[in-house]
N, C-alpha and C positions, 0 to 999 in steps of 0.2 A: 184810864185803866190800861195796864200793860197786857198785851197779848203775846202768847208764846211765839206765834208765827211772826209777829213784828220783831221780837227780840232775835229770832233766828235769822231774819233778813238783815239785821244790822250788826250782829255779833261777829267779831273778828277773831281770828286764831291768836292765842297767846303763845309765847315761846314754850317749847316742850323738849328741852335738850336732853340727850342721853349722856350719862356720866361716862367720861372716857379716862378717868384717872388711873385705873388699873392697867389699861393698855399703854398709857403714857409712861407709867412706872416701868413696865416691861421693856419698852423701847429704850428708856433711859438706862436700864441695866445693860443694854447692848449698844451703847452709844459708839463703841468701837467698830460695830458692824456684825454682820452674820456671815458665817461660812456655809459649807454644804453639810449634809447629814449622810455620812457614809459609814457603813459597818457598825451602826448603833451609836454613833457619837458625832458631835459637830466638829468640823475642821476649823482651823485658825483662819482669821481674815488675812489673806496674803494675796499679792498680785493685783491684777486689775479688778476694779470694783465699779459698781453703778449705783446711782442714788435713786431712792424710792421716795416719791412725793405724794402728798395728799392732793388729789385733783380738784377738790373743792376750794382749796386755798393757795395751792402752790408751795406749801410748807414742806420742807424736807423731813422725812420720817425716819429713814434708816439708810445704811450703806450695806450693800450686799456684794459678795465675791462673785466674780464671773468664772464659771467652770471652763478650764482648758482641757486639752487632750488627756493629760495625766489624771485630772480629777474624774473625768468620765471613765477612763480605764479603771480607776480604783473603785468607782461605784459599781461598775459592771462586775468587776472581780469579786467584790463583797457580796453582790446578789448571787453570783455563781457559787461562792463558797457556802452560802446559807441555803441554797436550793435543796440539796439532798436531805438535810436534816428537816427542813420545812415540809418536804414531800413525805418524809417518813412519819410524820405525825398522823395520828388518826383524825378522821373527819371531826370528831368531837373535840379533839385538842385544838385544831385550827378554828373551830367554831367559837371556842372559849376566848381566843385571842380577838376575833372580830367582834364578839359581844363586848369584850372589855374596851375596845376602841370606841364602840357606839356609846357605852356608858360614859367614858371619859370625854367624848365630844359633848354629851349632854351636860356633864358637870361644868364644862368650860363654855357653855353655849353663849352666854352674854359676852364674855371676853372675845370669842371668835367673831360674833356679830359686829361688835364695835370695831375690831381690828379690820374686818373685811370692808366696812363702810369707810374707814379712814384711808385704806389702801386703794380701794376701787372707785369710790364716789357714789355708789348706790345707796339708797336710803336705808336707814336702820330698820324701818318697817319690813323691808324686803329681806335683809340679811337675818333679822331676828325671827320673822314669821314664816319665811319660805326656805331660804338657803340652808341655814344651820339645821333646822329640823329634818330637812331632806337628807342632809349628810348623815345624821344619826340613823335615819330610816334605811339608808343604803347598807350601812354596816350591820344593822340588825337583820335585814333581809338576807344578806349574803352570809351571815353566820349560819342561817338555815341551810343555804346551799352547801356550805362547807360540810355540815353534818350529813347531808343527803347526797353528796356528790357520787359516791361509788354505786349507790343503788339507782340513782336517777340517770346516770350517764355510764352505764356498763360498757366496757370496751374502750373507754377514753382515759387519757392521762393528761396532766398539766403540760402546757406547751413548753414551759421553761422560764428563763429570765425574760422579763418584759420591759421594754422601754416605753414610756408614756410621756406625751407632750400635751400640756393643757393650755388653754387660752386665758386671757385676762378678764373676760366678762363675768364668769362664774368661777373664780379661782378655787374655792374650797369645794364647791359642789362638783365641779368637773374632776377634781382629785378623787372624791368619793366614788363617782361613777366608774372610774377606771381602776382604782386601787382595790376596792372591795371585791369585785368579781375575780380579779387576778389572785388575790390572797386566798379567796374561797376555793378556787380551783386548784391551789397548790403551787402557784407560781411565786417568784420573787420579783421585786419591782425596782427600777431606776426611773424616777419621775423628774422631768424638767419643768420647773415652775415657769409661769409667764413673766416676761421681762418687766412689765409695768406693775405686777401685782404678786410678788413672791411671799408676802409676809404670812398669810394664813397657812401656806404650805409649810413654811418654816415652823410655825406654831404647831402644826399637825405632827411634824417630825418630833418635836418635843413631847407631844402626847404619846407617840409610839414608844418613846423611851420610858415615859411615865407609866404607861400601861403594861410594860414588860414584853413588848413584841420582840422576838429574838433578833439579835443583831444581824444586819444585812438583809432582812426580809424586805424592809422598806428603805430605800435610799433616795436622797434628794440632791439634785444639782441645779444651780441657778445660772441664768444667763439669757442671752438673746438667741437670734437665729443661728449664729455660729455654733453655739453649744448644742442646739437642737440637731443641727446637721452632724455633729460629732456623735451624738447618741444615736440617731437614726441609722448611721452608716456603720455602727459598731458590730464587729463580727460575733461578739459574745451574746447578742440578743437572739431570741427565738420568735419574738412577737413585738410589733410596734403598733401603738394606738395613738392616734392624733386627732385633736379637735382644733380647728382653725380655718383659715381661708382656703378656698378652692385652689388658688395659685400655689400655695405651699403644699397642698395635698398632691398636686400633680408632680411637684418636685420630689416628694417622698416616694411616690409610686415609682418614679424612674430610678431614684437612688437605691431603693430596696429590691429592684428587679433582679431576679435570679439568685438572690441571697438566701432563699429558703425561709425568710421571715414571714410569719402571718402578719397581715396588715388589715387594720380597720381604720376608716376615715369618716369623721363626722365633720362636714364642711359647711359651706355657706348656704344661704337660702334667700328666697324672695317669696315669702308665703302669701297666698291669697286669703282674703277675708271676705267671704261671699255672703251677701245679705239679700235674701229673697223678699218679695213684697208682702208676704204674710208674717214676717219676723216680728218679734217683740222689739221695737226700735230702741226703746229705752235700755233694754237689756243688751242689745247689740252695741249701743254706744258705750256702755260700760265695758263690753267686751273689747272694743277698740282701745280703750284706755289700758286695759291689761295686755293687749296684743302688741301695741307699738310704743306705748310710753312707759311700760314696765321696764325697769333697768335702763332707762333713757333710750330705748330702742336698740341697745347693744346686746341683741339676742339673735342667734342664728336662725331661730324659727319664728322671729317677730312677724306679726301679721302686717306687713308693710304695703300690701296691695289690696286696697278695698275695691271690691267688685259688687256694685250695688244695682238692684233692679231699677230700671228707668223710672217707673211710676212713683217710687218713694224716695228717689235720690235727693231731691231738693229738701224734703222734710228731714231726711236722715242727716244731711250735711249741716242744716241749721241747728239741729239738736247737738251735733257733734261740735260745732263752733261754740255753742253755749257752754258745753261741758268743758271744752279746752280753756275757755275764759276763767273757769273756776279752778283749774289745776294750779297747784302751788309748787314752785321750784326754788330750791335754796339749800341751805346747810343740810346735808343728808343725815346728820346726827339729830336733827330736829324731828321728833316723832310725828309731826303733823304735815310733813312734806310729802308730796306725791312723786316728785322727781328730784334726783340728785344731780351729780356732776358727771360729765363724760370723762373717760379715763385719762386722757392726756391731751396737751395742746395739739399734737400732730393729728389726733382724731378729730378735733374741732375743725382744723383746717380742711380735712378731707370732707367732712359733712358740709361745711360752708361752700366748698367748691362745687359739690354736686347739687346743692340747692340753687346756687347761682346759675348753673348750667340749665336746670329745669326752668327757671324764670326766663332765661334767654331764649329757650326754644318755644316759649309761648304758653306753658302751663300756668294756671292761676294759683298763686300761693296765698295762704292765709295763715297769720299767726295771731295769738292773743294780743289785746291792746297793751299789755304790760311787757311784751317780749323785749322791747328796747332797753328795759331797765336791767336786764341780766346779761345782755350780750357783752357789755364792756366791764363786767365785774372781774374780781381777781381770780375766781375759779373758772373751771372749764365747763360753763353752763351753756346749753343750747335750748332755745324754746321749742315746745311742741309745734309741729308744722304740718299743715294740710295742703296738698296740691289737688286740685280738681281739673277736669277736662284734660286728663292725661292720656296720651295716645298709647295703645298697647305696645308699640315698638319703641317708645321713649326710654332712654336710660333710667328715668325715674321708675319705670315699671319693670325694667329688666335687670338693672344692676343693684347689687346689695349696697345700701348706704350705711348701714350699721349705726344709725342714729335715730332720734325721735321724729322721723319724717314719714308721713303717710301719703301715698299716691293713690288717688281714687279715680275709678272709671265706671262706666255703666254698661248694663246689658239689658236685653229684652226677653230672651227666652232662656230656660234652663240649659239647653244645649250650648247656647252662646256663652253662658257663664262658665261652663266647664272648659270650653274651647279657650277662653281668655285665661282661666286659671292655669291650664296646662301649657300655655304659651310661655314657657320658661325653660331654661336649661337646668334649673334647679328642681328639686322635688323633696324638700325636707318636711314641711308641714302645711296644713291648711285648716281653716276654720269656716264652718257652715252654719248659717243662722236661718232657721225656718221653723214655723209651728206645724208644718206638714211633715210627719215623720217619714212618709214614703219619699218625699222630695229630698229630705235631708240625707237619707241613706242611699238613695240613688246617686246623689252627688258625691258622697263619701266613697262609693264603689268606683266611680268614674275618675276621681282625682288621682293623678300621678304624683303621690307624695307618701312618705313613710308614716306620717302622723296626720290624723284628721280629728279635730275636735268639733263635736256637734253642739251648738248653742253653748259653747264654752271655748276657752282658749288658754294656752300656756299652763296646762296642767301636767304634772309629772309625778311619777311614783317609781319605786325601785322594782315593782312587779311588772311594769309596763315597758316593753322594749322601745327604744328611741333611736331613730336613724333615718337616713333618707334614701331617695332614688336619684338616679342620674348624677349630675355634678354636685349634688349634696353629699356624695360619698356612698360608702357601703359598709356593712357591718351594723350591729345593734348593741346598744348598752342598756342593761336592765332586763329583767325577766329571764326565763330559761334560755332564750335566744342569745342574751348577753353573756351567759356562762359558756356557751359553746364557742364564743370567740377566744376563750383561753384554754381550750381543750383540743386535743388532737387524737385521732385513732391510735391505740397503743401499738399496732403492728408497724406503723410507719418508721419507728425507731430502728427496726431491724431490716427494713426493705433494702434490697440490693440496688446498686446503681446501674442504670441502663447505659449501654454504649451510645455514642453519638450516631445519629442516623446516617446511613450511607447515601450518597447522591443517587438519584434515579438514573436509570439508563437513558441515554440520549435518544430523542425521538427520531431515530434514523432506521432505515431498513435492517431487519434482522434475518440472517440466513438460517436455513434449517426448517423451512415450512413443510407442510404435508401435502404438497401437490395441488390437485385440482379441487380440493375441498373448499366449501364456501368459507370465506374469511369472516371472523367475528371481531368487530371493533365495538367494545363496550361503551355505551353512551352514559352520560350523566342523567340525573333525575331531578328536574326542577319544575315546580308547580304541578306535580302530578303527571308529567310527561317526560319522555326520554328527550335528551337535548345533546346536540353535538357541541364540543368545546369551541368557545369563541376564537381560540388561537388557531384552530384548524389542525393542531398537532396532537399526536397520540404517542404514548410510550409503551414499550413492550413489558409484559409481565411474564415471569418465568416460574416454573414449578419445580417439582422434584427432579433432581439430576440436571437442572438448567434447561429443561424442556420449555420451549416457547408455548405459552397458553393462549394469549390473546393481546390485542392492543387496547389500551385504555386511554380515554381522553385526558389531555394535559390541561387542567383548569387554570384559569387566571383571574385577575381582579374583576373582569367583566362578568365572568360566570358567578362569582360570589355576589356581585351586585344584583344580577338577575335572580339568584336564589333568595337573597334578602327581600327583594320586592315581592317575590311569590309568597314568602313566609308572612310578610305583613298583610297580604291580601287574605290569608287564611285565618283571620282573627276569629271566625266563628268557632274554631276549635277551643279557644280559650273561654268562650262564652258557654260552652257545653257544660252539663253537670258532670261531676266526677263519675257518677254511675254510668252515664252515656259513654264517657271515654273508656271506662272499664270494659264495657261490652265490646268496643272496637278492639281493645288490646287482647281480650280473650279470643276473639275471632282471629286475630293475627297469630296468636299462638297455635290455634287449631290448624290454620292454613300452613304454618311453617312445619308443623308435625306431619301433615299430609305429604310434604315434599322433603322429609327428613333424609331419605336416601340420596336424593339428588344433591342436597347441600353437603352431605357427608362426602360424597364423591368429589365435589368441588374442593373441599378442604383437603382431601387426600391428594388430589392433583397438585395442590399448593405445597405438599410436603409432609402433611400429617400422616401418622399411621392410621390404618383402618379403624382401630379401636379408639384412638384419640379423636378422630374426626367424628365418629358416632357420638362420643361423649360430649364433644363441644356443641353439636346440634341439640342433644338432649338438654344440656345445661342452658342453651339459649331459649328453648321453649319454656323451661321452668322459670328462667329469668323474666321473660315476658309476662308470664302468669303472676309472678311475684308482684310486679308493678301494676298489673291490672287489679290485683287485690288492694294495693295501696291507693289507687286512683281516687276512691271516694272515702278514704279513711285517714289520710294524712291531714287531719284537721288543724285548725288554730286552737285558740283557747279563749275562755271568758274569764276575766279577772275582776275583782271588786275592790279597788283601792279605797273606795269610800262607799258608805251605805246608799248613797244617792247617785253613784256614778259607776258605770261599768266600762271596762276596756275590752275590746274585741281584738285579739291578735289573729289577723286574717292572713292566710298563706295565699299570696298572689303569684301568678306566673310572671317570669321576666318578660314575657311576650316572645321576642325573637332572640334565640341563643345561637352561638357558634360552638361547634364541638369538633375537636381534633382527636381522632381515635388512635390507639396504640397499634404497634405491629404484632404484639403477642396476642394469641387468640383472636384472629381477625374477624370472625363472626360474633363470638361471645363478647369481645371487647366493644364492638359496635353496638350490640344489643344492650349491653349493660349500661351504656352511656345514653343512648337515644331514648330508651324506654322510660326511665324515671323523669326525664325532661318532658316528654310529651304526656306522660301520665298526669303531671301537675299542670298541664294546659299550655305548655310552651310550644312554639313552632321552631324547628331547628334547621340550621344549615350545617351539615356534617361532612367532614372529609374522612373517608375510611382509611385503613392502613394503606400507605402508599405502595408498599412492596407486595401486599396480597389483598387487593381491593375486590376481588371477583365475587366472593361470597356476599359482601355487603351490596355489591351491584346487583347480584341476583335477587337480593332481598326486596328490591323495589317491585319485583313482580308479585311478591307476597303482599306488599302494601297496596298494589292496585286491586287485588282481589279481597281485600279485608275491610272495605269501607273507610279507609283512612283518607280524609279529604286531601285533595291536591294542595301542595304548599306546606303541609304540616311537617313532612320530612323531605328535605332537599339534599341530594347527594352530589358533591362535587369532587372528582378524583384529581389527583395530582400530588405535587410535592407538599408534604404536611406543613413545613415551616413557611414556605412561600405563601400558602393559602392562609395559614394562621396569622401571619403578618398582616394580610389584608383584612381578615376578620377583626383583629385587634384594633386596627385603625378605623373600622367602619362605625360611624356614629349611630347607625340604626340597629346595631347589635347591642343588646343590653348586658349580656353576660357571656363569658367564654370559658369553656372547659378545654384544657389542653393536657393530653397524655402522650408525651414524647420525651425528647432529650432534655438535658439540663440547659443547653444553650437555647433550645426552643422555648423553655419556660421563661428564661431571661428575656427573650425577644418579645413574647406576648405580654408579659407584665410591663415592660418598658413602653411598648407602643400602645397599650390600652389606656395610657394616661390622658389621651385626647378627650374622650367623654367619660373617663373614670369608670369604665365598665367593671363589674365584678369579674375577677379571674380566679378560677379554681384549677390548679395545676399540680402535676405529680412531682415537680422539681427534679425530673430525670430519674425517678425511682420506679422500680417495677412493682406491679401488683399481681397477685395470683387471682385471675379473674374467675376461676372456678370456686374459690373459697367464698362461702356465704358472708363472711365478715369483710373481706377485702373487696369483693366484687359486687356487693349489693348492700342495702340498708339505709339507715337514717341519714348517714353522711351525704349520700346521693340526693335524697329528698330534700334535706336542709339546703343544699346548694342549688336546688332546682326552683326555689321560691324566693321571693322577697316578702318580708313580713310588714304588713300595714297594721298600725295600731289605731283603732278607732275608739275615741272617748265619747260616750253618750250618757246623758242624764237618765236616771232610772228611778221612776216614781215621782212623787210630787215634792 
């Protein structure tokens, strides 16, 4: 008698190939190759070209033209020409175009899925069921934002012409993530496709023409790193968005420094996959399959570090090995395959080298019994690989492999799990598996990553922001936060250029003292205490008519280091509720108002008129109250991308921020920058106006009497750009705000590339700090937080 369970044990998979004849016919029609898409039409195939191959077989698919300087110039010019008309359309008109793109993507969904599989090597199951549906979802979602832009983002306008550089692991999906919000915001685009996988971007360009998108709104150039560098450095861009490696992200940060371009970077990752001892182990094993063997592990947010509680580690690894034995790898057009091909031979070489290095250092490697059958095949296939007994400091645990390789280590306590998970220079994503919801959410709160999946992994939606912390980059794609990446405050277009900062007076004796009066040398304020400068030097501060007012400490890198250490020790401020911080800020406003006449006199000494000084103090009190009001109200959002899944967009503090204050409005400028930062839970190292620092230095007396914990606000006086340079280089400062000269902006953006800290700078442009639009508002709050997206199951 036959039993179903016996049949299931012996039944093998039959071939289930996807029909690729339509894609083959399309490629055959373009056997002479593909050009670029500029100004609404394709260019001729001329000049230097590169071959596109199928990574599963090595077969040549197409020839594509490499964009040179003139091609990039033409594409940027076409985007610039189309910009004004595109911006002049109503939100509804732009929404109709995005809706049309979404519909045409759906109409060509099977074609695009097969083309992506041939070009990239990922399985047809993934392109058909994940990538292409998400592409359509992004255009639908952002059609809504196009309609709602003016009411949802009052006071903002589109940034302008955007350069976008996408990677080869999700060629069409990354295109949608970038193009959809840019078009919805009213921007025009020049996109550079990935050098290994340009074909779906080319097909999308054809869809733009088919759907009637106005000429020049979307432009496509093809090529490798040289083309990307030409685009990134182009003066005609107002914004650059890049997804790729951390190394290239650093180069782009330096290349764009001082250019005035907005920059968003979505970079590498080494994401932890934490399994607690009460987790559903079978579900967690399936989670690993989706975390690291999805798309052959060529995923920036892949769960490549398993961190497993010691008591269940052996059982978990046994289950994982059994599951790996059943994975199927082969022709990615076969619908029954679990894994496809790695994108190119060079990638196979890099994965192989890193695996060999892991074996050589003593980690235990395991691969399925059938692994040897695919290693020497014609295609770029690499078997699923598990390393156990991996040391936390091992390159296997620290370096991105970008392949189907999982490094596993163990932990004993939840605190140790978090410590291991955060022991990385990256911070893109994390996955937490536990049946204890308190334990899961406590871990999610403590992880330093932009995305946290609870009892799930590798989930994406257009409504949920995606992006990382630390060396995984800055900026977000998707959700409301993703739209803000393509918008700028409207007043910035007419802002006046500031003069370059004058050098500080030399720290030498100044004639013209006032006789036997007690001398006042203003100290710095670090860790809640007055502190003398490490250098031992002070510089003179002059007021109205050149009158000598005081000596002020000349800060140096050691003073910044001490201030950063003090700020890190004040972590309790970030743990306080928004309500508690609000009460402290209200008390701060109350105490400043009590001393209003004293501060007004200080400002008058510095050169302000009596009425202007009084007005600045009153505005400073009001500004503190404004951010006290926001302290417990600038919330995140709850979104429901699926009826059984919620995403929580949590506003988290950067922890330690650096702030360089402007010369104009020395008290109000200081307050306007420090208050939103600390209201959101940050601790700050702030350098006040170098020419008129006395009002800000007097302010620490108000801090002392207002229950502000020591270390929350640290004030270091001295040359703005010298100290900003130190803060930009400091690895323990997560974000830097700079309001000074254009050359200073270039300096801090360039030097921040070390740890890829987020920089918000004025690009050498003045603000009216008294204006409630320019001097306060959501722009300050948005830059004072980093958004963590937590995905959690909801219901049964």
